[in-house]
C-alpha positions in Angstrom: 47.3 -13.1 -8.7 43.8 -13.3 -9.5 42.4 -16.9 -9.8 40.3 -17.2 -12.8 36.7 -18.4 -12.7 34.6 -20.5 -15.2 31.3 -19.6 -16.0 28.4 -22.0 -16.0 24.6 -22.1 -16.9 22.1 -24.4 -16.6 18.1 -24.3 -16.9 15.6 -26.5 -15.4 11.7 -26.0 -14.7 9.9 -27.5 -11.7 6.2 -26.2 -10.8 5.8 -23.1 -9.3 5.1 -24.0 -5.8 8.3 -25.6 -5.5 9.7 -22.2 -6.8 10.7 -20.4 -3.5 12.4 -23.3 -1.8 14.2 -24.4 -5.8 15.8 -20.7 -5.2 16.2 -21.1 -1.8 19.1 -24.3 -2.4 20.6 -22.5 -4.2 21.0 -19.3 -2.6 22.5 -21.4 0.1 24.8 -23.3 -2.6 27.3 -20.6 -2.6 28.1 -20.5 -6.5 25.6 -19.7 -7.9 26.3 -15.6 -9.4 22.8 -15.0 -10.5 19.7 -16.5 -11.3 17.0 -15.8 -14.2 13.9 -17.0 -13.4 11.2 -17.2 -17.0 7.8 -18.1 -17.7 7.8 -21.1 -19.5 7.6 -18.1 -22.9 10.7 -17.5 -22.4 9.6 -14.1 -20.2 11.3 -13.0 -17.8 9.4 -12.5 -14.3 12.9 -11.6 -11.5 17.0 -11.7 -12.0 18.4 -12.4 -8.9 22.0 -10.7 -8.8 24.0 -12.8 -5.7 27.5 -12.2 -4.3 29.9 -15.0 -3.1 31.3 -14.1 0.0 28.2 -13.8 2.2 27.5 -16.2 4.6 23.6 -18.3 4.1 21.8 -17.1 6.5 22.6 -13.6 6.4 21.8 -13.5 2.1 18.7 -15.5 3.0 17.9 -12.5 5.7 18.6 -10.3 2.8 16.5 -11.9 -0.3 13.2 -12.0 2.0 11.1 -9.4 0.4 12.4 -10.9 -3.1 11.3 -14.5 -1.6 8.2 -13.6 -0.5 7.6 -11.7 -3.9 8.6 -14.6 -5.8 5.9 -16.6 -4.3 3.5 -14.4 -5.0 4.4 -14.3 -8.4 4.7 -18.1 -8.5 1.5 -18.6 -6.9 -0.2 -16.9 -10.8 1.4 -19.5 -12.9 1.9 -23.6 -13.3 5.7 -24.0 -14.1 8.5 -21.6 -13.3 12.1 -22.1 -15.7 15.5 -21.4 -13.3 18.4 -20.5 -15.2 21.5 -20.5 -12.8 24.5 -19.2 -13.5 27.8 -20.5 -11.8 31.3 -19.6 -11.0 33.3 -22.3 -10.9 37.3 -22.7 -9.9 39.6 -23.3 -13.7 41.7 -26.1 -12.0 43.8 -25.7 -15.3 44.3 -21.7 -13.8 45.2 -22.8 -11.0 48.1 -25.4 -11.7 49.4 -23.2 -14.4 49.3 -20.7 -10.9 51.4 -22.4 -8.8 
């Protein structure tokens, strides 16, 4: 039986100069399914869909052009909002399956 996952969202603001480093950290965590980057007025700058199960080193290599573009955009802004969509295992569902 396939395990079900719970989706959670969080949002925070970072200085534009730190956005690339924050995105790299989030990508390496592995449970992030999507990143949405917004201007302070909530206009979407970029959506980055992520895949689970890919090694952190290879995913950073794959996203190198995206991170470069993100750095160029961030240079024009003061602050960037990062919305993080995470996928987490639902322990209640896992208990039922055992």
